[in-house]
C-alpha positions in Angstrom: -0.3 -0.2 0.1 2.8 2.4 0.6 4.8 1.3 -2.7 1.8 2.6 -3.7 0.8 5.2 -2.4 4.6 6.9 -3.2 4.0 5.7 -7.1 0.7 8.3 -6.8 2.4 11.0 -5.2 5.6 11.1 -7.8 3.1 10.4 -10.4 1.1 13.8 -9.2 4.3 15.5 -8.6 4.8 15.3 -12.7 4.0 18.9 -14.6 1.3 18.7 -16.7 2.9 19.2 -20.8 -0.1 19.4 -22.2 -1.1 23.6 -22.5 2.8 24.0 -24.0 2.4 21.0 -26.9 1.1 23.0 -30.1 -1.7 20.5 -32.2 0.8 18.1 -34.2 -0.1 16.0 -37.2 -1.1 12.9 -36.8 -2.1 10.6 -33.1 -0.8 10.5 -29.6 -0.4 6.9 -28.5 0.8 5.1 -25.6 0.9 2.1 -27.2 2.9 3.3 -30.5 6.2 4.7 -29.0 7.3 2.4 -25.8 10.9 2.1 -24.4 11.6 5.2 -24.0 14.9 6.2 -22.4 17.7 8.5 -21.7 21.5 7.4 -21.9 24.7 9.5 -23.2 27.2 8.8 -26.1 30.4 8.6 -26.6 30.3 12.1 -27.8 28.8 12.6 -24.5 25.3 14.1 -26.0 22.2 13.2 -24.7 20.7 10.3 -26.8 16.9 9.3 -27.0 16.1 5.9 -27.6 12.7 4.2 -27.8 10.2 1.8 -29.7 7.5 1.2 -32.4 5.3 -1.5 -34.2 6.6 -2.1 -37.5 4.8 -0.3 -39.8 4.9 -3.8 -42.3 7.2 -1.3 -45.0 8.1 1.9 -46.1 6.2 4.8 -44.5 5.2 7.7 -47.2 3.6 10.3 -44.1 3.2 13.8 -44.4 5.0 13.9 -40.6 7.4 16.1 -39.1 10.7 15.6 -41.3 10.6 13.1 -44.4 9.4 9.5 -43.6 11.9 8.5 -40.8 11.0 8.1 -36.9 12.1 11.3 -35.6 12.3 13.1 -32.0 11.8 17.2 -31.4 12.0 18.8 -28.6 12.1 22.1 -27.3 13.1 24.3 -23.6 10.6 23.9 -21.2 8.5 27.0 -21.2 8.9 27.0 -25.4 5.6 25.8 -27.4 7.2 22.3 -28.3 5.9 23.0 -32.0 6.4 22.6 -35.9 8.8 25.5 -35.7 10.8 22.8 -32.6 14.5 21.5 -32.9 14.0 18.0 -35.1 16.4 15.2 -34.8 16.3 12.2 -37.4 15.9 8.3 -35.3 18.3 5.8 -36.6 16.3 2.3 -36.7 18.8 0.6 -34.4 17.1 -3.2 -34.4 14.5 -5.2 -35.3 13.4 -7.0 -32.5 10.3 -8.7 -31.2 8.2 -7.5 -34.2 9.3 -3.8 -33.3 11.5 -1.2 -34.6 13.6 0.0 -31.7 14.9 3.4 -32.9 17.7 5.6 -30.9 18.7 9.7 -32.1 21.6 11.9 -30.5 20.6 15.7 -29.3 22.5 18.4 -31.0 22.3 22.3 -29.0 21.2 20.7 -25.4 22.2 23.8 -22.7 23.6 21.9 -19.8 21.3 21.5 -16.6 18.2 22.9 -18.6 15.1 21.4 -18.8 13.4 20.8 -22.3 10.1 19.0 -23.2 10.6 16.1 -26.0 8.3 13.8 -28.3 9.1 10.7 -29.9 7.3 10.0 -33.4 6.4 6.5 -34.8 5.2 5.9 -38.4 2.5 3.0 -38.9 0.6 2.5 -41.6 2.0 5.0 -43.8 1.3 8.1 -41.5 2.3 9.9 -37.8 1.7 8.4 -34.6 3.4 10.7 -31.7 4.4 9.7 -28.3 3.3 11.6 -25.3 5.7 14.8 -25.0 7.8 14.0 -21.6 10.2 16.5 -19.8 14.2 15.2 -19.9 16.8 17.4 -18.4 19.8 18.1 -20.8 23.1 16.4 -19.1 26.1 18.7 -17.3 29.1 17.0 -18.8 31.0 20.4 -17.5 32.6 22.0 -15.3 32.2 25.9 -14.2 35.0 28.3 -12.9 33.8 27.4 -8.7 34.2 23.6 -9.7 30.5 22.7 -9.9 28.6 21.2 -12.4 27.9 23.4 -15.1 24.5 25.5 -15.4 23.7 24.0 -11.6 23.1 25.7 -8.5 23.2 22.7 -6.9 25.7 19.7 -6.6 25.7 17.3 -9.6 23.4 14.2 -8.2 23.7 10.5 -9.5 21.0 7.5 -8.1 23.0 4.3 -7.4 21.1 1.8 -8.1 22.3 -2.2 -7.9 20.2 -5.6 -8.5 17.4 -3.3 -9.2 14.6 -5.9 -9.3 11.5 -6.0 -11.8 7.9 -5.6 -9.3 6.7 -3.7 -6.6 9.9 -3.0 -5.0 11.3 -2.2 -8.3 8.7 -0.1 -8.2 9.1 1.8 -4.5 13.3 2.6 -5.5 11.8 3.9 -9.0 9.0 6.6 -7.1 11.9 7.7 -4.2 14.2 8.7 -7.1 11.7 11.0 -8.4 9.5 11.9 -5.4 13.4 12.4 -3.7 15.9 15.6 -4.6 16.4 16.7 -8.0 18.2 14.2 -10.2 20.3 14.3 -12.9 21.1 10.4 -14.0 20.8 7.0 -12.9 24.2 4.6 -12.4 22.4 0.9 -12.6 24.9 -1.6 -11.3 24.0 -4.3 -13.1 21.8 -7.5 -13.1 19.0 -5.4 -14.3 15.9 -6.8 -13.6 17.4 -10.1 -12.4 17.6 -11.3 -16.0 15.6 -8.9 -18.7 15.0 -12.4 -21.0 13.1 -14.1 -18.2 9.6 -15.1 -19.5 10.6 -15.1 -23.0 12.1 -11.3 -22.4 8.3 -10.0 -20.9 10.3 -9.8 -17.7 12.4 -7.3 -19.5 9.3 -5.2 -21.3 8.0 -4.9 -17.5 11.9 -3.2 -16.4 12.2 -0.8 -19.4 8.2 0.4 -18.9 9.1 0.5 -15.0 12.2 2.9 -15.2 10.5 4.5 -17.8 9.0 7.5 -15.5 12.9 8.5 -14.7 14.9 6.7 -17.2 13.1 8.8 -20.0 13.8 12.4 -17.9 17.2 11.5 -17.1 20.9 9.1 -18.4 19.6 5.7 -17.6 23.3 4.4 -17.6 23.6 0.9 -16.8 26.5 -1.6 -16.8 27.0 -5.4 -16.8 26.2 -7.7 -14.1 26.8 -11.7 -13.9 22.9 -12.4 -14.6 22.8 -10.4 -17.8 22.9 -11.6 -21.2 25.7 -9.4 -22.6 23.3 -9.2 -26.5 20.7 -9.1 -24.7 21.8 -6.2 -22.8 22.6 -4.4 -25.4 19.3 -4.1 -27.2 18.0 -3.0 -24.7 21.0 -0.4 -23.3 23.3 1.7 -25.6 26.0 2.8 -23.6 28.8 4.6 -24.4 30.6 1.4 -25.5 34.7 1.7 -26.0 35.6 0.4 -29.6 32.5 -1.9 -29.2 33.2 -3.3 -26.0 31.1 -3.0 -23.2 33.2 -1.3 -20.8 33.0 2.8 -21.1 33.8 6.2 -19.6 31.6 9.6 -19.1 31.9 12.6 -17.5 30.1 13.9 -14.8 30.7 17.4 -13.6 33.8 17.7 -11.3 33.9 13.6 -11.8 34.9 10.9 -13.9 33.0 7.6 -14.4 34.5 4.6 -15.2 32.1 1.4 -15.6 33.4 -2.0 -16.2 32.0 -5.4 -16.7 33.6 -7.4 -13.6 32.3 -10.7 -15.3 35.0 -10.5 -17.9 38.0 -9.8 -15.5 38.3 -13.2 -14.0 37.4 -16.8 -13.8 34.7 -16.6 -11.1 31.8 -19.3 -10.2 28.8 -18.5 -12.9 30.9 -16.3 -15.0 30.6 -19.0 -18.2 34.3 -18.2 -18.4 36.1 -19.3 -22.0 38.9 -18.4 -24.4 36.8 -15.2 -25.6 36.1 -13.6 -21.9 40.3 -14.6 -21.4 41.0 -12.3 -24.3 38.0 -9.6 -23.1 39.7 -9.9 -19.3 43.2 -8.6 -20.7 41.6 -5.8 -23.7 40.1 -4.6 -20.7 42.1 -4.5 -17.8 44.9 -3.0 -20.6 42.2 -0.2 -21.1 40.9 0.1 -17.5 45.0 1.5 -16.9 44.9 3.7 -20.1 42.4 5.3 -19.0 42.6 6.1 -15.5 46.3 6.7 -16.2 45.1 9.6 -17.9 42.6 10.9 -15.9 44.8 10.9 -12.8 47.6 13.2 -14.7 48.1 16.5 -13.6 45.6 18.4 -16.0 43.4 16.1 -15.9 43.0 16.3 -12.3 42.8 19.8 -12.5 39.8 19.9 -14.2 37.9 17.0 -13.0 39.6 15.3 -9.8 37.2 12.8 -8.8 37.6 9.1 -10.3 35.1 7.0 -9.8 35.1 2.8 -10.8 31.8 0.9 -10.7 31.5 -2.7 -11.3 29.2 -5.1 -10.3 30.8 -7.2 -8.4 32.4 -6.3 -5.2 36.0 -6.4 -4.4 36.1 -5.6 -0.3 32.8 -6.7 1.5 32.5 -8.8 5.1 29.1 -9.6 4.7 28.6 -12.7 2.4 31.2 -15.7 3.0 32.0 -16.8 -0.9 31.2 -13.7 -3.0 32.9 -11.5 0.1 35.7 -13.9 0.5 37.3 -16.0 -2.8 35.7 -14.2 -5.1 36.4 -10.7 -4.3 39.8 -11.9 -3.3 40.5 -12.8 -7.0 39.1 -9.5 -8.0 40.7 -7.9 -5.8 43.8 -9.1 -7.3 43.5 -7.7 -10.0 41.8 -4.6 -10.1 43.2 -3.2 -6.4 46.9 -2.2 -7.8 45.8 0.2 -10.8 43.4 1.5 -8.4 46.3 2.1 -5.9 48.7 3.3 -8.9 46.5 5.7 -10.4 44.5 7.1 -7.5 41.2 6.3 -7.7 38.6 7.9 -5.2 35.8 4.9 -4.8 34.6 1.6 -6.4 30.8 1.4 -6.6 29.6 -2.1 -6.9 26.5 -4.5 -6.0 25.8 -8.3 -6.3 25.7 -8.5 -2.5 21.5 -7.5 -2.0 22.6 -5.7 1.3 25.0 -2.8 1.9 27.9 -1.9 3.1 31.0 0.3 3.1 34.0 0.7 3.9 37.2 2.6 5.1 40.4 3.7 3.6 41.3 0.0 2.8 44.6 -1.1 0.7 45.8 -4.8 0.6 43.2 -5.9 3.1 44.3 -3.1 5.8 43.2 -0.4 6.6 44.7 2.7 5.5 45.7 5.1 8.8 47.1 8.2 6.5 43.3 9.5 6.4 42.0 12.2 8.3 38.5 10.1 9.3 37.0 11.7 12.3 33.9 9.7 12.7 33.9 7.6 9.8 32.0 10.0 8.1 35.0 12.4 6.3 37.5 11.4 4.7 40.6 14.4 4.1 42.8 13.5 1.5 42.1 9.4 2.1 45.3 7.3 0.9 43.8 4.5 0.0 39.9 3.8 -1.9 36.6 4.0 0.0 34.5 0.5 -1.1 30.5 0.7 -1.5 28.2 -2.4 -1.9 25.3 -1.6 -2.8 22.9 -4.1 -4.2 20.8 -3.3 -1.7 17.7 -2.8 -4.6 17.9 -6.7 -5.3 15.8 -9.6 -4.1 15.6 -12.1 -1.9 17.7 -8.8 0.8 20.6 -10.3 2.3 20.0 -11.1 6.2 23.4 -11.8 7.2 25.5 -13.1 10.3 29.2 -12.6 9.6 31.6 -10.2 12.3 32.2 -7.3 10.5 36.3 -6.7 9.6 38.2 -4.3 10.5 37.8 -1.7 7.9 34.2 -2.1 7.0 33.2 1.6 8.1 29.0 0.7 7.8 26.8 -2.2 6.9 23.0 -2.6 7.1 20.7 -6.2 5.8 18.8 -5.7 3.1 16.3 -3.3 3.4 15.6 -1.9 0.4 17.4 1.4 -0.6 19.5 3.1 -3.3 22.6 5.1 -3.0 23.0 9.1 -4.0 26.6 10.5 -5.6 26.6 14.0 -5.1 29.2 16.1 -7.1 29.6 19.3 -5.3 32.7 20.9 -7.1 36.4 20.1 -7.0 37.5 19.4 -3.8 34.1 17.9 -2.2 32.1 14.8 -3.0 29.1 13.4 -0.9 28.1 10.0 -0.6 24.2 8.9 0.8 22.0 5.2 0.9 18.9 6.4 1.3 15.8 4.1 1.7 13.1 3.8 -0.5 9.9 3.4 2.4 11.2 6.9 4.5 13.7 8.1 2.4 15.7 7.9 5.5 19.1 8.6 4.8 21.2 5.1 6.6 24.5 6.3 6.0 26.3 8.8 4.3 30.3 10.2 3.5 32.2 12.5 2.4 35.3 12.6 0.3 37.8 15.5 0.6 40.4 16.4 -1.8 43.0 19.5 -1.0 44.0 21.5 -3.7 47.6 22.2 -4.9 48.3 24.8 -2.3 47.2 22.9 0.5 43.7 24.2 0.7 40.1 23.1 -0.3 37.8 25.1 -2.7 35.5 26.3 0.7 38.7 27.1 2.7 39.5 28.9 -0.2 36.4 30.8 -0.5 36.6 31.0 3.3 39.9 33.0 3.2 38.6 34.9 0.1 35.4 36.5 2.0 37.5 37.4 5.3 40.5 38.8 3.1 37.3 40.8 1.6 35.8 41.7 4.5 39.3 42.7 6.7 39.8 44.6 2.8 36.6 46.3 3.2 37.0 47.5 7.1 40.3 49.0 6.1 38.2 51.0 3.3 36.6 52.2 5.6 38.8 53.7 8.2 41.0 55.0 5.2 37.8 56.6 4.0 36.8 57.9 8.0 40.4 59.3 8.4 40.5 61.1 5.1 37.1 62.9 5.9 38.3 63.6 9.7 41.6 65.3 7.8 39.8 67.1 5.2 37.1 68.2 8.2 40.0 69.4 10.2 41.8 71.1 7.7 38.5 72.8 6.4 38.0 74.3 9.9 41.3 75.4 10.4 41.6 77.3 7.5 38.0 78.8 8.9 39.3 79.5 12.0 42.3 81.1 9.9 40.3 83.7 7.8 38.0 84.4 11.4 41.3 85.6 13.0 42.6 87.5 9.9 39.3 89.1 9.6 38.9 90.3 13.4 42.8 91.1 13.4 42.0 93.4 10.6 39.2 95.1 11.8 41.8 96.2 15.5 44.4 97.9 13.0 41.4 99.2 11.2 40.2 100.9 14.4 44.0 101.5 16.0 45.2 103.0 12.8 41.9 104.9 11.8 41.0 103.8 8.4 37.0 103.3 7.4 36.7 99.0 8.2 36.2 96.8 4.9 33.2 94.8 4.8 33.2 91.0 6.2 35.5 88.9 3.6 36.7 91.7 1.6 40.6 91.5 3.0 42.8 88.5 2.4 45.7 87.5 4.9 47.8 89.9 2.4 46.5 92.8 3.5 46.3 91.9 6.7 50.0 90.9 7.0 50.7 95.1 5.6 48.0 96.0 8.0 50.6 95.0 10.7 53.9 96.1 9.7 52.4 99.6 8.7 50.8 99.9 12.6 54.6 98.9 13.3 55.9 101.6 11.6 53.6 104.0 13.0 54.6 103.2 16.8 58.4 103.5 16.2 57.4 106.5 14.2 56.3 108.4 17.6 59.0 107.3 19.3 61.6 108.9 18.0 59.3 112.3 18.1 
């Protein structure tokens, strides 16, 4: 019941865009345009994908442009009509009686909200999907280190092993109802297995995530139960040279997505010679891209490096998956992470939540300012997070925590929030889907080249500006006082000269002159004449 109420609240919170759309050729059809979801292309642009029924032939219609499926879009607040931007779509797949299309959107302003509408060709006519909203991605940073086009942190929702059904609906609804999300990163095992029930489970899963996936980029990586070919049909990621691992920019951070099933021979991974070749290729690629991201120039631009994979590298809640399996993966990944100063590793696979302190070689790294275990200033090793808490069934464990465990909890249906504030502050929170309560939170704090964080620099600047303003005020008051004293002295001198002139005139028998008509020179001349007269009187 609570899940249904949360879904209803999230649906009611969606903005009504009907009045902002011009009448367009064709009919609105929910059935024709389905599976709408956004992602990022290899160039960093937003990409929209959707499916539509096969028309049975090449359509010739009086639609928006040509005879191909298209998407039109406009900034929120403008009319979505014939004058809006239009992009042709490519039909990339003929599968299960539907065309699967995608279009890369151009000239989007980072961080802004847009309206968009996908079209479908059916029977030689234009059929339009409903109008949706999307938030343009912010891959770049502003001069202050925050994500371009935003006045708040760049927020990525982190989900792992997200199940299809009521529990998954509750997580999606909470993401929609919570703070503004800019993207979703799915850490593998979508719906458990998209191929279940002859792909019907995959269809339901895409419909379930569509309220979020059609609004912000939904970035996914492969898990141990994901079929590679099927995964690629549902999710179009910015793959590296056709391989299912990739990177993308997120404000002041780099996100690196791995395919952990092809790294080492693990139980259930169906290891073969092809995967062994992929392992070598992926590790060489990972070492190369992390070396590049760790260069001084790249770190100045995007200091944060976050790696994501399905399987954990460190955990303590499951003897098998946190034991030998994690040890095998740790042997190949940890040396690369340490060599290139990875900040954070995100994983799933285990249906619970656990977060480590900075850890290296299975030992707690004590060279960090850890405080109470929530604030890590320039940590000496990566922090490892296991977030499979959206999976079912939930894991209830009875194992003891490891020496490097900072926080862990049995499965309780939650998701993560990765908040990239700027170049020096990154925050992670684990949020319960049912109540929005934050069950765990930690901060990573980077030191800039001068030994200060961005916040400390801002505080020093404000303090210096305050002292400068105070000194300026004192100087101005001093100048005004000196000018006042000088002006008052001139007035007193002039008054003294006038009094002297009057006295001399009376003594000399001269007619008094009007006030203000004398000068200091004349007064001095009168004094000299008076003194000369007295000298003459003395001689007679």
